[in-house]
C-alpha positions as CSV (number, residue, x, y, z in Angstrom):
1,X,18.7,1.1,-34.3
2,X,17.8,-2.7,-35.1
3,X,21.4,-3.5,-34.5
4,X,21.5,-1.6,-31.3
5,X,18.7,-3.8,-29.9
6,X,20.3,-7.0,-31.2
7,X,23.0,-5.9,-28.9
8,X,21.0,-5.7,-25.9
9,X,19.6,-8.7,-26.3
10,X,16.7,-8.4,-28.8
11,X,16.7,-11.0,-31.6
12,X,16.0,-9.5,-35.4
13,X,12.0,-11.2,-35.7
14,X,11.3,-9.6,-31.6
15,X,12.3,-6.7,-32.8
16,X,10.8,-6.5,-36.4
17,X,7.4,-7.9,-34.5
18,X,7.1,-5.0,-31.8
19,X,8.1,-2.2,-34.1
20,X,5.3,-2.8,-36.9
21,X,3.6,-3.0,-33.1
22,X,4.3,0.9,-32.7
23,X,3.8,1.8,-35.5
24,X,0.3,0.9,-34.8
25,X,0.1,2.7,-32.1
26,X,0.9,6.4,-33.4
27,X,-2.8,7.9,-32.7
28,X,-2.8,6.3,-29.4
29,X,0.0,8.4,-28.5
30,X,-0.1,11.3,-29.2
31,X,-3.8,11.0,-27.4
32,X,-2.0,10.7,-24.4
33,X,1.0,13.2,-25.4
34,X,-1.7,15.8,-25.2
35,X,-3.4,14.8,-21.8
36,X,-0.3,14.1,-20.1
37,X,0.6,18.1,-21.5
38,X,-2.7,18.7,-20.1
39,X,-1.3,17.5,-16.6
40,X,2.3,19.7,-17.0
41,X,0.1,22.8,-17.1
42,X,-1.8,21.6,-14.0
43,X,1.1,20.8,-12.1
44,X,3.0,24.0,-13.4
45,X,0.3,26.3,-12.6
46,X,-0.3,25.0,-9.0
47,X,3.8,25.2,-8.1
48,X,3.3,29.2,-9.7
49,X,0.4,29.7,-7.5
50,X,2.4,28.7,-4.0
51,X,5.3,30.2,-4.9
52,X,7.4,28.0,-5.1
53,X,11.0,28.9,-4.9
54,X,15.0,27.3,-4.0
55,X,13.4,28.3,-0.4
56,X,11.4,24.9,-0.1
57,X,13.7,22.9,-1.1
58,X,15.8,23.6,2.2
59,X,15.6,20.2,4.8
60,X,14.0,20.4,8.1
61,X,15.1,18.3,11.3
62,X,14.0,17.1,15.0
63,X,10.3,17.9,14.9
64,X,10.2,19.8,11.4
65,X,8.2,22.6,13.0
66,X,7.3,25.3,10.4
67,X,8.9,23.2,7.8
68,X,8.4,26.0,4.7
69,X,9.3,23.7,1.5
70,X,6.8,20.8,3.1
71,X,3.9,22.6,4.2
72,X,3.6,24.2,0.6
73,X,4.3,21.5,-1.1
74,X,1.1,20.2,0.5
75,X,-0.6,23.3,-0.4
76,X,0.7,22.3,-4.2
77,X,-1.0,18.6,-4.0
78,X,-3.7,20.0,-2.4
79,X,-4.5,23.0,-5.8
80,X,-3.9,20.3,-8.1
81,X,-6.5,17.5,-6.6
82,X,-8.7,20.5,-6.5
83,X,-9.2,19.9,-2.4
84,X,-8.9,21.4,0.7
85,X,-5.8,19.9,2.5
86,X,-3.7,17.9,2.0
87,X,-0.6,15.8,4.0
88,X,2.2,14.4,2.0
89,X,5.2,13.1,4.3
90,X,8.6,10.6,3.6
91,X,6.9,9.4,6.3
92,X,4.4,7.2,5.3
93,X,6.7,4.4,4.5
94,X,4.5,2.8,1.5
95,X,0.6,3.0,0.1
96,X,-0.2,0.7,2.2
97,X,0.0,2.9,5.1
98,X,-0.9,5.7,3.3
99,X,-4.9,4.0,3.3
100,X,-4.0,2.3,6.9
101,X,-3.8,5.5,8.1
102,X,-6.3,7.5,5.8
103,X,-8.3,5.2,8.0
104,X,-7.7,4.1,11.3
105,X,-7.9,7.9,11.4
106,X,-11.0,8.1,10.2
107,X,-12.4,5.1,12.0
108,X,-13.9,4.5,14.9
109,X,-14.9,1.2,16.9
110,X,-18.3,0.3,16.3
111,X,-18.4,1.4,12.9
112,X,-18.6,0.0,9.5
113,X,-16.2,-0.4,6.5
114,X,-17.7,-0.8,3.3
115,X,-15.7,-1.8,-0.2
116,X,-18.3,-1.4,-3.0
117,X,-16.0,-2.9,-5.2
118,X,-15.4,-6.5,-4.4
119,X,-12.4,-7.5,-2.4
120,X,-9.4,-4.7,-1.5
121,X,-5.3,-5.6,-2.8
122,X,-3.8,-8.3,-1.0
123,X,-2.0,-6.5,1.8
124,X,-5.3,-4.8,3.0
125,X,-6.9,-7.6,3.9
126,X,-4.2,-7.8,6.9
127,X,-4.7,-4.1,7.7
128,X,-9.0,-4.2,7.6
129,X,-9.1,-7.9,10.0
130,X,-10.0,-8.7,6.0
131,X,-6.9,-11.9,7.1
132,X,-6.4,-12.2,10.7
133,X,-3.2,-9.9,11.9
134,X,-2.0,-7.9,15.0
135,X,-3.4,-4.2,15.2
136,X,-5.8,-5.1,12.2
137,X,-9.2,-2.3,12.3
138,X,-11.2,-5.9,13.0
139,X,-9.3,-6.1,16.6
140,X,-10.5,-2.4,17.3
141,X,-13.8,-2.8,16.9
142,X,-14.5,-1.2,13.0
143,X,-16.3,-4.2,10.9
144,X,-16.3,-4.3,7.2
145,X,-18.7,-5.3,4.2
146,X,-17.6,-6.1,1.0
147,X,-20.4,-5.7,-2.7
148,X,-18.7,-7.8,-5.5
149,X,-18.9,-5.9,-8.9
150,X,-21.2,-7.9,-11.4
151,X,-19.7,-10.7,-13.6
152,X,-19.5,-7.7,-15.8
153,X,-17.3,-5.0,-14.2
154,X,-20.3,-3.3,-13.4
155,X,-21.2,-2.1,-9.8
156,X,-23.8,-3.5,-8.2
157,X,-26.3,-0.9,-7.0
158,X,-29.0,-2.7,-5.5
159,X,-26.4,-4.9,-3.3
160,X,-24.8,-1.5,-2.5
161,X,-27.4,-0.1,-1.3
162,X,-28.3,-2.9,1.0
163,X,-25.6,-3.2,2.1
164,X,-25.6,0.5,3.9
165,X,-26.5,0.7,7.2
166,X,-26.6,3.3,10.3
167,X,-22.8,1.9,11.1
168,X,-21.6,2.2,7.4
169,X,-18.8,5.1,8.2
170,X,-16.6,5.2,4.9
171,X,-16.8,4.0,1.6
172,X,-13.7,2.8,0.6
173,X,-12.9,2.4,-4.0
174,X,-10.1,1.3,-5.0
175,X,-9.3,2.7,-8.9
176,X,-6.7,-0.1,-9.7
177,X,-6.8,-3.6,-10.1
178,X,-4.7,-5.2,-7.8
179,X,-3.9,-8.5,-8.6
180,X,-7.6,-9.2,-9.9
181,X,-8.5,-9.0,-13.9
182,X,-11.4,-6.5,-13.3
183,X,-11.3,-3.4,-15.4
184,X,-9.6,-0.6,-13.3
185,X,-12.4,2.7,-12.6
186,X,-12.2,5.6,-14.5
187,X,-12.8,9.1,-12.8
188,X,-16.6,9.5,-14.4
189,X,-17.1,5.7,-13.0
190,X,-15.8,6.8,-9.5
191,X,-17.8,9.7,-9.2
192,X,-20.8,7.9,-10.4
193,X,-20.3,5.3,-8.2
194,X,-19.9,8.6,-5.1
195,X,-23.2,10.3,-6.1
196,X,-25.3,7.1,-5.1
197,X,-23.4,6.1,-1.7
198,X,-24.4,9.6,-1.3
199,X,-27.5,9.8,-1.9
200,X,-28.2,7.3,0.0
201,X,-26.2,8.0,3.6
202,X,-24.9,11.7,3.0
203,X,-22.0,11.1,5.2
204,X,-20.0,8.5,4.6
205,X,-17.0,9.4,3.3
206,X,-15.9,7.9,0.6
207,X,-12.1,7.1,0.1
208,X,-10.3,6.2,-3.0
209,X,-7.3,4.3,-3.3
210,X,-5.5,6.3,-6.3
211,X,-3.0,4.1,-6.2
212,X,-0.9,3.8,-10.3
213,X,-4.4,6.0,-11.4
214,X,-2.6,9.8,-10.5
215,X,-1.7,12.0,-14.6
216,X,-3.7,9.2,-16.7
217,X,-6.6,11.2,-16.6
218,X,-7.0,15.1,-16.9
219,X,-8.8,14.8,-13.9
220,X,-8.7,13.0,-10.3
221,X,-11.4,11.2,-7.8
222,X,-11.4,14.9,-5.5
223,X,-12.5,15.9,-8.6
224,X,-15.7,13.9,-8.6
225,X,-16.5,13.7,-4.9
226,X,-14.2,11.8,-3.4
227,X,-12.9,12.8,0.5
228,X,-10.3,11.3,0.3
229,X,-7.7,10.1,-2.4
230,X,-5.0,8.6,-0.9
231,X,-1.5,7.2,-2.9
232,X,2.4,6.2,-3.1
233,X,4.7,8.9,-4.2
234,X,6.5,6.3,-5.6
235,X,4.4,5.8,-7.6
236,X,3.1,8.1,-9.9
237,X,3.4,11.7,-8.7
238,X,6.8,10.4,-7.3
239,X,7.2,11.4,-11.2
240,X,10.8,8.4,-9.8
241,X,12.5,11.0,-8.1
242,X,10.6,10.0,-5.1
243,X,12.5,8.2,-2.6
244,X,9.9,7.5,-0.2
245,X,6.3,8.9,1.3
246,X,2.6,8.8,0.4
247,X,-0.2,10.7,0.4
248,X,-3.7,12.0,1.5
249,X,-5.5,14.5,0.0
250,X,-9.5,15.9,0.6
251,X,-11.7,17.7,3.1
252,X,-9.3,19.5,5.9
253,X,-11.4,17.5,8.5
254,X,-10.4,14.0,7.1
255,X,-7.3,15.2,6.1
256,X,-6.4,16.5,9.9
257,X,-7.8,13.0,11.1
258,X,-5.9,11.0,8.9
259,X,-2.4,13.1,10.1
260,X,-3.2,12.7,14.2
261,X,-2.8,9.2,13.4
262,X,0.2,9.6,11.2
263,X,2.1,11.6,14.3
264,X,-0.3,11.9,17.6
265,X,-3.5,13.2,18.8
266,X,-3.1,17.3,19.4
267,X,-0.1,17.6,16.9
268,X,-0.9,16.1,13.7
269,X,0.8,18.1,10.4
270,X,2.3,20.5,13.2
271,X,5.7,17.6,13.5
272,X,7.6,15.7,10.4
273,X,10.9,16.9,9.4
274,X,11.1,16.7,5.6
275,X,15.2,15.8,6.2
276,X,16.3,16.9,2.4
277,X,13.6,15.2,0.5
278,X,12.0,18.1,-0.1
279,X,13.4,19.1,-3.2
280,X,12.7,15.3,-5.2
281,X,9.2,15.2,-4.0
282,X,8.7,18.7,-6.1
283,X,10.6,18.0,-8.9
284,X,9.0,14.2,-9.2
285,X,5.2,16.0,-8.8
286,X,6.8,18.5,-11.9
287,X,7.9,15.1,-13.9
288,X,5.2,13.3,-13.6
289,X,3.2,14.2,-15.9
290,X,5.4,12.6,-19.1
291,X,6.6,10.1,-16.7
292,X,3.3,8.5,-16.6
293,X,2.6,9.2,-19.9
294,X,5.9,6.8,-21.0
295,X,4.4,4.8,-18.3
296,X,1.1,4.9,-20.3
297,X,2.7,3.8,-23.7
298,X,4.7,0.9,-22.6
299,X,1.1,-0.2,-21.2
300,X,-0.9,-0.4,-24.5
301,X,2.1,-1.0,-25.7
302,X,2.0,-4.3,-24.1
303,X,-1.2,-4.7,-24.3
304,X,-1.4,-5.8,-28.2
305,X,1.5,-7.2,-28.2
306,X,0.3,-10.1,-26.3
307,X,-3.5,-9.3,-27.4
308,X,-2.3,-10.3,-31.0
309,X,-0.3,-13.7,-30.1
310,X,-3.2,-15.6,-28.2
311,X,-3.0,-14.2,-24.5
312,X,-5.7,-12.2,-22.9
313,X,-4.4,-9.2,-21.1
314,X,-6.5,-6.4,-18.8
315,X,-7.4,-4.4,-20.2
316,X,-7.5,-4.9,-23.9
317,X,-5.2,-3.5,-26.6
318,X,-7.6,-1.2,-27.4
319,X,-9.7,-0.1,-24.3
320,X,-9.5,3.0,-22.2
321,X,-7.0,3.5,-20.2
322,X,-7.5,4.6,-16.4
323,X,-4.0,3.2,-14.8
324,X,-0.8,2.5,-16.1
325,X,-1.0,-1.3,-15.2
326,X,-1.2,-4.4,-17.4
327,X,-2.5,-7.6,-16.6
328,X,-1.3,-9.8,-18.6
329,X,-2.3,-13.6,-18.8
330,X,-0.2,-16.1,-19.3
331,X,-1.7,-19.3,-18.1
332,X,1.7,-21.0,-15.8
333,X,3.6,-20.6,-13.6
334,X,7.0,-20.7,-16.0
335,X,5.1,-17.9,-18.5
336,X,4.7,-15.8,-14.8
337,X,8.3,-16.1,-14.2
338,X,10.3,-15.8,-17.4
339,X,7.7,-12.2,-18.3
340,X,9.4,-11.4,-14.8
341,X,13.0,-12.7,-15.6
342,X,13.2,-10.2,-18.9
343,X,12.1,-7.1,-16.9
344,X,14.7,-7.5,-14.7
345,X,16.8,-8.6,-17.5
346,X,16.1,-5.2,-19.0
347,X,17.1,-2.8,-16.0
348,X,19.2,-0.5,-15.7
349,X,20.3,-1.4,-12.1
350,X,20.4,-5.6,-10.2
351,X,19.6,-6.6,-14.6
352,X,22.1,-9.9,-13.7
353,X,20.2,-10.6,-10.9
354,X,17.1,-13.6,-11.2
355,X,13.8,-12.7,-9.9
356,X,12.4,-15.9,-7.5
357,X,9.3,-16.2,-6.4
358,X,8.5,-16.2,-2.6
359,X,6.7,-15.7,0.6
360,X,6.5,-11.9,0.7
361,X,5.0,-10.9,3.6
362,X,1.1,-9.9,3.4
363,X,0.7,-12.3,0.6
364,X,-1.5,-15.2,0.8
365,X,0.8,-17.1,-2.1
366,X,4.4,-17.0,-3.5
367,X,5.1,-13.3,-5.3
368,X,7.6,-12.8,-7.5
369,X,8.9,-9.1,-8.5
370,X,11.3,-7.7,-10.9
371,X,12.5,-4.3,-10.7
372,X,15.6,-3.2,-11.0
373,X,15.1,0.2,-10.1
374,X,16.8,3.1,-8.7
375,X,14.4,3.4,-5.5
376,X,13.6,0.2,-4.1
377,X,9.9,-0.9,-4.6
378,X,9.7,2.2,-7.1
379,X,6.7,0.8,-8.8
380,X,6.3,3.6,-12.1
381,X,9.8,1.9,-12.7
382,X,9.6,-0.2,-15.0
383,X,8.6,-3.0,-12.9
384,X,6.6,-6.9,-13.0
385,X,5.0,-8.9,-10.8
386,X,2.7,-11.7,-9.5
387,X,1.0,-13.9,-7.1
388,X,2.2,-17.3,-8.7
389,X,-1.3,-19.2,-8.5
390,X,-4.1,-19.3,-11.2
391,X,-4.8,-17.4,-13.7
392,X,-1.5,-17.0,-13.5
393,X,-1.6,-13.6,-14.5
394,X,1.8,-10.4,-15.0
395,X,1.2,-7.1,-13.9
396,X,3.4,-4.9,-15.8
397,X,4.0,-1.3,-15.2
398,X,6.3,1.5,-14.8
399,X,8.8,2.8,-16.9
400,X,10.2,6.2,-16.2
401,X,10.9,6.6,-20.2
402,X,8.7,6.0,-23.1
403,X,11.9,4.1,-24.4
404,X,12.7,2.0,-21.0
405,X,8.8,0.6,-21.1
406,X,9.4,-0.6,-24.7
407,X,13.0,-2.2,-23.6
408,X,11.4,-4.1,-20.9
409,X,8.6,-5.8,-23.1
410,X,11.1,-6.5,-25.4
411,X,13.2,-8.6,-23.2
412,X,9.7,-9.8,-21.8
413,X,8.8,-10.9,-24.9
414,X,12.7,-12.5,-25.5
415,X,12.7,-14.7,-22.6
416,X,8.9,-16.1,-23.3
417,X,10.7,-17.1,-27.5
418,X,13.8,-18.1,-25.9
419,X,12.0,-20.8,-23.4
420,X,9.3,-22.1,-26.2
421,X,6.4,-19.9,-24.4
422,X,6.2,-17.7,-27.1
423,X,6.3,-20.2,-30.4
424,X,9.4,-17.4,-32.8
425,X,7.0,-18.8,-36.0
426,X,4.4,-16.7,-34.2
427,X,5.8,-13.7,-34.1
428,X,7.3,-14.4,-37.8
429,X,3.9,-15.2,-39.2
430,X,2.3,-12.3,-37.4
431,X,5.0,-10.0,-38.3
């Protein structure tokens, strides 16, 4: 195996160092496999309960009336998330689009949106109107208020209580860290926050941005009181097979309002042809628990490698995991760029391409993205990205298989050693 990795571009010193890390993680990996097994049964049982059959894979066109596969898939999602209803569509282009639909469908002029977990993900700034953007919620008279997390990552309950007022209609809770180095929120902590918010104003809609968190734990935010849970199918629940799409699950009235925003008032979920993607949606969902397990192993592997080399990592090498993202603070633009070049070099698609930072739409700085994926932008596949700004952190995620994720991390270290950002003597000494 050592020779095989050498042929794949990994120097023996890097291989030996990484193998020593992997051996130390056997118990962590067993625990991940246990959660994956639980979630695999949950998915299979949901498909069985809704009598999924080959007929559900057939395409529809035009208006998509009576698309049995589409409608049954939404029942399967609702079953898995223990929710009243679901909207699962290829017409949802990305996670930001899914969140926009959920927000704009459930907010009205004069309402206020509250984020009690600090700044939302960069692309939502334009949606909300924090950064002026045509068509933002702010242009429609929706105001926004934010309460930052405390320095230790805890909720600022005192100021959350003060922020909630008669106009507060919807609370948005971002589970994952985005381009920040704050802790990812566990489902239990999300439940604690939802209970607190609803104790102050019971009719507030609590929406969770669940991107990167699906199937990481045995329960989902809808199990602890979330009125809506929103995500992308080219992340965890698509299992690497979904070519596009997003989902919104939760209370029936919330999902219905979002559906009216996706299509048109009065039409809602009744329209929307599946165009032949149903099979990929079903099969990707079936594979998702195991795919997420592989990505989690890769994240923990990366955390332990880079932590032992002296870099700050979030979460650290021993913390519990609540999403698939691993942040590594490299401290320089060169470090972020070389890390991403290593991930790209390990890809099955476009491995020969050199990623470079660029002014990506929706971000306030240049961003570098490495993703040699079968589905463009699929971050459940091996990928890494980060803004070129302090603290110069890179965010690694994905890997449809654990072995590919492992190779990607090893190649990222290879590139850092080649560039002299990590001294070879460090890995020899630590090994």
